[in-house]
ROGU-562777 format. One record per residue: residue number from 1; x, y, z of N, C-alpha, C in turn; chain; residue in three letters. Coordinates in steps of 0.2 Angstrom, whole numbers. Example, Ala and Ser with C-alpha at 12.3 -4.5 7.8 and 13.67 -1.06 7.14 Angstrom:
! residues 2
@num: 1 n.X: 66 n.Y: -28 n.Z: 39 ca.X: 62 ca.Y: -22 ca.Z: 39 c.X: 66 c.Y: -16 c.Z: 39 cadena: A residuo: ALA
@num: 2 n.X: 64 n.Y: -11 n.Z: 35 ca.X: 68 ca.Y: -5 ca.Z: 36 c.X: 64 c.Y: 0 c.Z: 39 cadena: A residuo: SER
***
This chain:
! residues 97
@num: 1 n.X: 113 n.Y: 400 n.Z: 446 ca.X: 107 ca.Y: 401 ca.Z: 443 c.X: 103 c.Y: 395 c.Z: 440 cadena: A residuo: UNK
@num: 2 n.X: 106 n.Y: 390 n.Z: 440 ca.X: 102 ca.Y: 384 ca.Z: 438 c.X: 105 c.Y: 381 c.Z: 430 cadena: A residuo: UNK
@num: 3 n.X: 109 n.Y: 384 n.Z: 428 ca.X: 111 ca.Y: 383 ca.Z: 421 c.X: 115 c.Y: 375 c.Z: 422 cadena: A residuo: UNK
@num: 4 n.X: 114 n.Y: 371 n.Z: 417 ca.X: 118 ca.Y: 364 ca.Z: 417 c.X: 122 c.Y: 364 c.Z: 411 cadena: A residuo: UNK
@num: 5 n.X: 129 n.Y: 362 n.Z: 412 ca.X: 134 ca.Y: 361 ca.Z: 408 c.X: 132 c.Y: 355 c.Z: 403 cadena: A residuo: UNK
@num: 6 n.X: 131 n.Y: 356 n.Z: 397 ca.X: 129 ca.Y: 350 ca.Z: 392 c.X: 135 c.Y: 348 c.Z: 388 cadena: A residuo: UNK
@num: 7 n.X: 140 n.Y: 352 n.Z: 388 ca.X: 146 ca.Y: 350 ca.Z: 385 c.X: 151 c.Y: 355 c.Z: 383 cadena: A residuo: UNK
@num: 8 n.X: 157 n.Y: 354 n.Z: 381 ca.X: 163 ca.Y: 359 ca.Z: 380 c.X: 166 c.Y: 356 c.Z: 373 cadena: A residuo: UNK
@num: 9 n.X: 166 n.Y: 362 n.Z: 369 ca.X: 171 ca.Y: 360 ca.Z: 362 c.X: 178 c.Y: 363 c.Z: 365 cadena: A residuo: UNK
@num: 10 n.X: 182 n.Y: 359 n.Z: 365 ca.X: 188 ca.Y: 361 ca.Z: 367 c.X: 193 c.Y: 365 c.Z: 362 cadena: A residuo: UNK
@num: 11 n.X: 196 n.Y: 370 n.Z: 362 ca.X: 201 ca.Y: 374 ca.Z: 359 c.X: 198 c.Y: 375 c.Z: 352 cadena: A residuo: UNK
@num: 12 n.X: 192 n.Y: 377 n.Z: 352 ca.X: 189 ca.Y: 379 ca.Z: 345 c.X: 189 c.Y: 386 c.Z: 343 cadena: A residuo: UNK
@num: 13 n.X: 190 n.Y: 390 n.Z: 346 ca.X: 192 ca.Y: 398 ca.Z: 346 c.X: 198 c.Y: 401 c.Z: 348 cadena: A residuo: UNK
@num: 14 n.X: 201 n.Y: 404 n.Z: 344 ca.X: 207 ca.Y: 407 ca.Z: 344 c.X: 207 c.Y: 414 c.Z: 344 cadena: A residuo: UNK
@num: 15 n.X: 209 n.Y: 417 n.Z: 350 ca.X: 209 ca.Y: 424 ca.Z: 351 c.X: 214 c.Y: 427 c.Z: 355 cadena: A residuo: UNK
@num: 16 n.X: 217 n.Y: 433 n.Z: 353 ca.X: 222 ca.Y: 436 ca.Z: 357 c.X: 228 c.Y: 431 c.Z: 359 cadena: A residuo: UNK
@num: 17 n.X: 229 n.Y: 427 n.Z: 354 ca.X: 236 ca.Y: 422 ca.Z: 354 c.X: 235 c.Y: 416 c.Z: 358 cadena: A residuo: UNK
@num: 18 n.X: 229 n.Y: 414 n.Z: 360 ca.X: 227 ca.Y: 409 ca.Z: 364 c.X: 221 c.Y: 406 c.Z: 360 cadena: A residuo: UNK
@num: 19 n.X: 221 n.Y: 398 n.Z: 362 ca.X: 215 ca.Y: 394 ca.Z: 361 c.X: 210 c.Y: 394 c.Z: 366 cadena: A residuo: UNK
@num: 20 n.X: 204 n.Y: 395 n.Z: 364 ca.X: 198 ca.Y: 395 ca.Z: 370 c.X: 193 c.Y: 389 c.Z: 369 cadena: A residuo: UNK
@num: 21 n.X: 190 n.Y: 387 n.Z: 375 ca.X: 185 ca.Y: 382 ca.Z: 374 c.X: 178 c.Y: 385 c.Z: 374 cadena: A residuo: UNK
@num: 22 n.X: 173 n.Y: 382 n.Z: 371 ca.X: 166 ca.Y: 385 ca.Z: 370 c.X: 162 c.Y: 380 c.Z: 374 cadena: A residuo: UNK
@num: 23 n.X: 159 n.Y: 383 n.Z: 380 ca.X: 154 ca.Y: 378 ca.Z: 383 c.X: 146 c.Y: 380 c.Z: 380 cadena: A residuo: UNK
@num: 24 n.X: 142 n.Y: 374 n.Z: 381 ca.X: 135 ca.Y: 374 ca.Z: 380 c.X: 131 c.Y: 373 c.Z: 386 cadena: A residuo: UNK
@num: 25 n.X: 127 n.Y: 377 n.Z: 386 ca.X: 124 ca.Y: 377 ca.Z: 393 c.X: 116 c.Y: 378 c.Z: 393 cadena: A residuo: UNK
@num: 26 n.X: 112 n.Y: 375 n.Z: 397 ca.X: 105 ca.Y: 374 ca.Z: 396 c.X: 102 c.Y: 377 c.Z: 404 cadena: A residuo: UNK
@num: 27 n.X: 96 n.Y: 381 n.Z: 402 ca.X: 92 ca.Y: 382 ca.Z: 408 c.X: 85 c.Y: 380 c.Z: 407 cadena: A residuo: UNK
@num: 28 n.X: 81 n.Y: 376 n.Z: 410 ca.X: 75 ca.Y: 374 ca.Z: 410 c.X: 71 c.Y: 380 c.Z: 413 cadena: A residuo: UNK
@num: 29 n.X: 67 n.Y: 383 n.Z: 408 ca.X: 63 ca.Y: 389 ca.Z: 410 c.X: 56 c.Y: 388 c.Z: 413 cadena: A residuo: UNK
@num: 30 n.X: 54 n.Y: 382 n.Z: 410 ca.X: 46 ca.Y: 379 ca.Z: 414 c.X: 47 c.Y: 371 c.Z: 413 cadena: A residuo: UNK
@num: 31 n.X: 42 n.Y: 369 n.Z: 416 ca.X: 41 ca.Y: 362 ca.Z: 416 c.X: 39 c.Y: 360 c.Z: 408 cadena: A residuo: UNK
@num: 32 n.X: 41 n.Y: 353 n.Z: 406 ca.X: 39 ca.Y: 351 ca.Z: 401 c.X: 33 c.Y: 345 c.Z: 402 cadena: A residuo: UNK
@num: 33 n.X: 28 n.Y: 347 n.Z: 397 ca.X: 22 ca.Y: 343 ca.Z: 398 c.X: 22 c.Y: 336 c.Z: 395 cadena: A residuo: UNK
@num: 34 n.X: 19 n.Y: 331 n.Z: 398 ca.X: 18 ca.Y: 325 ca.Z: 396 c.X: 15 c.Y: 325 c.Z: 388 cadena: A residuo: UNK
@num: 35 n.X: 10 n.Y: 328 n.Z: 388 ca.X: 7 ca.Y: 327 ca.Z: 380 c.X: 5 c.Y: 335 c.Z: 378 cadena: A residuo: UNK
@num: 36 n.X: 10 n.Y: 338 n.Z: 375 ca.X: 9 ca.Y: 346 ca.Z: 374 c.X: 5 c.Y: 345 c.Z: 368 cadena: A residuo: UNK
@num: 37 n.X: 2 n.Y: 351 n.Z: 366 ca.X: -2 ca.Y: 352 ca.Z: 360 c.X: 2 c.Y: 351 c.Z: 354 cadena: A residuo: UNK
@num: 38 n.X: -1 n.Y: 350 n.Z: 348 ca.X: 3 ca.Y: 350 ca.Z: 343 c.X: 5 c.Y: 357 c.Z: 340 cadena: A residuo: UNK
@num: 39 n.X: 10 n.Y: 358 n.Z: 337 ca.X: 12 ca.Y: 364 ca.Z: 334 c.X: 7 c.Y: 367 c.Z: 329 cadena: A residuo: UNK
@num: 40 n.X: 7 n.Y: 373 n.Z: 329 ca.X: 3 ca.Y: 376 ca.Z: 323 c.X: 6 c.Y: 377 c.Z: 318 cadena: A residuo: UNK
@num: 41 n.X: 3 n.Y: 375 n.Z: 312 ca.X: 7 ca.Y: 377 ca.Z: 305 c.X: 7 c.Y: 385 c.Z: 304 cadena: A residuo: UNK
@num: 42 n.X: 13 n.Y: 387 n.Z: 301 ca.X: 14 ca.Y: 393 ca.Z: 301 c.X: 8 c.Y: 397 c.Z: 297 cadena: A residuo: UNK
@num: 43 n.X: 6 n.Y: 393 n.Z: 293 ca.X: 0 ca.Y: 398 ca.Z: 288 c.X: -5 c.Y: 398 c.Z: 293 cadena: A residuo: UNK
@num: 44 n.X: -6 n.Y: 394 n.Z: 298 ca.X: -11 ca.Y: 395 ca.Z: 304 c.X: -10 c.Y: 401 c.Z: 308 cadena: A residuo: UNK
@num: 45 n.X: -4 n.Y: 402 n.Z: 309 ca.X: -2 ca.Y: 407 ca.Z: 313 c.X: -3 c.Y: 414 c.Z: 309 cadena: A residuo: UNK
@num: 46 n.X: 0 n.Y: 414 n.Z: 303 ca.X: 0 ca.Y: 419 ca.Z: 299 c.X: -7 c.Y: 423 c.Z: 297 cadena: A residuo: UNK
@num: 47 n.X: -12 n.Y: 417 n.Z: 298 ca.X: -19 ca.Y: 419 ca.Z: 296 c.X: -23 c.Y: 423 c.Z: 303 cadena: A residuo: UNK
@num: 48 n.X: -19 n.Y: 423 n.Z: 308 ca.X: -22 ca.Y: 426 ca.Z: 314 c.X: -22 c.Y: 434 c.Z: 314 cadena: A residuo: UNK
@num: 49 n.X: -28 n.Y: 437 n.Z: 317 ca.X: -27 ca.Y: 444 ca.Z: 316 c.X: -22 c.Y: 448 c.Z: 318 cadena: A residuo: UNK
@num: 50 n.X: -19 n.Y: 446 n.Z: 323 ca.X: -13 ca.Y: 449 ca.Z: 326 c.X: -7 c.Y: 449 c.Z: 323 cadena: A residuo: UNK
@num: 51 n.X: -6 n.Y: 444 n.Z: 317 ca.X: 0 ca.Y: 443 ca.Z: 314 c.X: 5 c.Y: 448 c.Z: 312 cadena: A residuo: UNK
@num: 52 n.X: 1 n.Y: 452 n.Z: 307 ca.X: 6 ca.Y: 458 ca.Z: 305 c.X: 7 c.Y: 462 c.Z: 310 cadena: A residuo: UNK
@num: 53 n.X: 3 n.Y: 464 n.Z: 315 ca.X: 4 ca.Y: 468 ca.Z: 320 c.X: 11 c.Y: 466 c.Z: 324 cadena: A residuo: UNK
@num: 54 n.X: 10 n.Y: 460 n.Z: 326 ca.X: 15 ca.Y: 457 ca.Z: 330 c.X: 22 c.Y: 457 c.Z: 326 cadena: A residuo: UNK
@num: 55 n.X: 22 n.Y: 456 n.Z: 320 ca.X: 29 ca.Y: 456 ca.Z: 316 c.X: 32 c.Y: 463 c.Z: 315 cadena: A residuo: UNK
@num: 56 n.X: 27 n.Y: 467 n.Z: 313 ca.X: 29 ca.Y: 474 ca.Z: 312 c.X: 32 c.Y: 477 c.Z: 319 cadena: A residuo: UNK
@num: 57 n.X: 29 n.Y: 475 n.Z: 325 ca.X: 30 ca.Y: 477 ca.Z: 332 c.X: 38 c.Y: 475 c.Z: 333 cadena: A residuo: UNK
@num: 58 n.X: 39 n.Y: 468 n.Z: 332 ca.X: 46 ca.Y: 465 ca.Z: 332 c.X: 50 c.Y: 468 c.Z: 328 cadena: A residuo: UNK
@num: 59 n.X: 49 n.Y: 469 n.Z: 322 ca.X: 54 ca.Y: 472 ca.Z: 317 c.X: 56 c.Y: 479 c.Z: 319 cadena: A residuo: UNK
@num: 60 n.X: 52 n.Y: 483 n.Z: 322 ca.X: 53 ca.Y: 489 ca.Z: 323 c.X: 59 c.Y: 489 c.Z: 330 cadena: A residuo: UNK
@num: 61 n.X: 58 n.Y: 484 n.Z: 334 ca.X: 62 ca.Y: 483 ca.Z: 340 c.X: 69 c.Y: 480 c.Z: 337 cadena: A residuo: UNK
@num: 62 n.X: 69 n.Y: 476 n.Z: 332 ca.X: 75 ca.Y: 474 ca.Z: 330 c.X: 79 c.Y: 479 c.Z: 326 cadena: A residuo: UNK
@num: 63 n.X: 75 n.Y: 482 n.Z: 323 ca.X: 79 ca.Y: 487 ca.Z: 318 c.X: 82 c.Y: 493 c.Z: 323 cadena: A residuo: UNK
@num: 64 n.X: 79 n.Y: 495 n.Z: 328 ca.X: 81 ca.Y: 500 ca.Z: 333 c.X: 87 c.Y: 497 c.Z: 336 cadena: A residuo: UNK
@num: 65 n.X: 87 n.Y: 491 n.Z: 338 ca.X: 92 ca.Y: 488 ca.Z: 342 c.X: 99 c.Y: 487 c.Z: 338 cadena: A residuo: UNK
@num: 66 n.X: 98 n.Y: 485 n.Z: 332 ca.X: 104 ca.Y: 484 ca.Z: 328 c.X: 106 c.Y: 490 c.Z: 324 cadena: A residuo: UNK
@num: 67 n.X: 101 n.Y: 494 n.Z: 322 ca.X: 102 ca.Y: 499 ca.Z: 317 c.X: 102 c.Y: 506 c.Z: 322 cadena: A residuo: UNK
@num: 68 n.X: 100 n.Y: 506 n.Z: 328 ca.X: 100 ca.Y: 512 ca.Z: 331 c.X: 96 c.Y: 518 c.Z: 329 cadena: A residuo: UNK
@num: 69 n.X: 92 n.Y: 517 n.Z: 324 ca.X: 86 ca.Y: 522 ca.Z: 322 c.X: 81 c.Y: 519 c.Z: 321 cadena: A residuo: UNK
@num: 70 n.X: 74 n.Y: 523 n.Z: 319 ca.X: 69 ca.Y: 521 ca.Z: 317 c.X: 69 c.Y: 518 c.Z: 310 cadena: A residuo: UNK
@num: 71 n.X: 63 n.Y: 515 n.Z: 309 ca.X: 63 ca.Y: 511 ca.Z: 302 c.X: 64 c.Y: 516 c.Z: 296 cadena: A residuo: UNK
@num: 72 n.X: 68 n.Y: 514 n.Z: 291 ca.X: 70 ca.Y: 517 ca.Z: 286 c.X: 64 c.Y: 515 c.Z: 280 cadena: A residuo: UNK
@num: 73 n.X: 64 n.Y: 519 n.Z: 275 ca.X: 58 ca.Y: 517 ca.Z: 269 c.X: 60 c.Y: 510 c.Z: 267 cadena: A residuo: UNK
@num: 74 n.X: 54 n.Y: 507 n.Z: 265 ca.X: 54 ca.Y: 500 ca.Z: 262 c.X: 56 c.Y: 501 c.Z: 254 cadena: A residuo: UNK
@num: 75 n.X: 60 n.Y: 495 n.Z: 252 ca.X: 62 ca.Y: 495 ca.Z: 245 c.X: 60 c.Y: 488 c.Z: 243 cadena: A residuo: UNK
@num: 76 n.X: 56 n.Y: 487 n.Z: 237 ca.X: 55 ca.Y: 480 ca.Z: 235 c.X: 61 c.Y: 478 c.Z: 230 cadena: A residuo: UNK
@num: 77 n.X: 64 n.Y: 472 n.Z: 233 ca.X: 69 ca.Y: 470 ca.Z: 229 c.X: 67 c.Y: 463 c.Z: 226 cadena: A residuo: UNK
@num: 78 n.X: 65 n.Y: 462 n.Z: 221 ca.X: 63 ca.Y: 455 ca.Z: 219 c.X: 57 c.Y: 452 c.Z: 223 cadena: A residuo: UNK
@num: 79 n.X: 53 n.Y: 455 n.Z: 225 ca.X: 47 ca.Y: 454 ca.Z: 229 c.X: 48 c.Y: 453 c.Z: 236 cadena: A residuo: UNK
@num: 80 n.X: 55 n.Y: 455 n.Z: 238 ca.X: 56 ca.Y: 454 ca.Z: 246 c.X: 57 c.Y: 461 c.Z: 247 cadena: A residuo: UNK
@num: 81 n.X: 54 n.Y: 464 n.Z: 253 ca.X: 52 ca.Y: 470 ca.Z: 255 c.X: 59 c.Y: 471 c.Z: 260 cadena: A residuo: UNK
@num: 82 n.X: 63 n.Y: 476 n.Z: 259 ca.X: 69 ca.Y: 477 ca.Z: 263 c.X: 69 c.Y: 484 c.Z: 265 cadena: A residuo: UNK
@num: 83 n.X: 71 n.Y: 484 n.Z: 272 ca.X: 73 ca.Y: 491 ca.Z: 275 c.X: 80 c.Y: 492 c.Z: 274 cadena: A residuo: UNK
@num: 84 n.X: 83 n.Y: 498 n.Z: 272 ca.X: 90 ca.Y: 499 ca.Z: 273 c.X: 91 c.Y: 505 c.Z: 277 cadena: A residuo: UNK
@num: 85 n.X: 96 n.Y: 506 n.Z: 281 ca.X: 97 ca.Y: 512 ca.Z: 285 c.X: 99 c.Y: 517 c.Z: 281 cadena: A residuo: UNK
@num: 86 n.X: 97 n.Y: 523 n.Z: 283 ca.X: 99 ca.Y: 529 ca.Z: 279 c.X: 105 c.Y: 531 c.Z: 280 cadena: A residuo: UNK
@num: 87 n.X: 109 n.Y: 529 n.Z: 285 ca.X: 116 ca.Y: 531 ca.Z: 287 c.X: 121 c.Y: 525 c.Z: 284 cadena: A residuo: UNK
@num: 88 n.X: 127 n.Y: 525 n.Z: 286 ca.X: 131 ca.Y: 520 ca.Z: 283 c.X: 131 c.Y: 513 c.Z: 287 cadena: A residuo: UNK
@num: 89 n.X: 126 n.Y: 513 n.Z: 291 ca.X: 126 ca.Y: 505 ca.Z: 294 c.X: 123 c.Y: 501 c.Z: 289 cadena: A residuo: UNK
@num: 90 n.X: 126 n.Y: 495 n.Z: 287 ca.X: 124 ca.Y: 491 ca.Z: 282 c.X: 118 c.Y: 486 c.Z: 285 cadena: A residuo: UNK
@num: 91 n.X: 113 n.Y: 489 n.Z: 287 ca.X: 108 ca.Y: 485 ca.Z: 291 c.X: 101 c.Y: 484 c.Z: 286 cadena: A residuo: UNK
@num: 92 n.X: 101 n.Y: 477 n.Z: 285 ca.X: 95 ca.Y: 476 ca.Z: 281 c.X: 91 c.Y: 470 c.Z: 285 cadena: A residuo: UNK
@num: 93 n.X: 83 n.Y: 471 n.Z: 284 ca.X: 79 ca.Y: 467 ca.Z: 287 c.X: 73 c.Y: 465 c.Z: 283 cadena: A residuo: UNK
@num: 94 n.X: 71 n.Y: 460 n.Z: 283 ca.X: 64 ca.Y: 458 ca.Z: 278 c.X: 60 c.Y: 460 c.Z: 282 cadena: A residuo: UNK
@num: 95 n.X: 54 n.Y: 462 n.Z: 278 ca.X: 48 ca.Y: 464 ca.Z: 281 c.X: 41 c.Y: 462 c.Z: 278 cadena: A residuo: UNK
@num: 96 n.X: 36 n.Y: 465 n.Z: 280 ca.X: 29 ca.Y: 463 ca.Z: 276 c.X: 28 c.Y: 468 c.Z: 272 cadena: A residuo: UNK
@num: 97 n.X: 31 n.Y: 474 n.Z: 272 ca.X: 30 ca.Y: 480 ca.Z: 268 c.X: 25 c.Y: 484 c.Z: 270 cadena: A residuo: UNK
***
C-alpha cells in the first residue's frame, strides 16, 4: 500500500499476558512543494466567512460518530460552550455555541 516503516517501540504495550511492539508508519499522500505558502494565522482562518459553518458541520459529525446521537443542548461552563449527551454516554465537546 506504500506505507514506510519509521520505527518500532519494542515491548511497550502489555495485553492478554504478553508484551507487544508498536510500529510507526508513514504514507506520503502527495508531493511536497519546494516553496510552500506560509501557513495562515488561526485568526485569519477564523475571520473567513465559512469558518463557523465548517466548525459546526465538523462538530455535528464528531458528535454523531462518538456519541451516536444528534447534537445535545449547549451549556455555558465558565465561558466554554459544552454539549453533553442526553443519555449516559459521558460525551463532551467544545463548540462555538
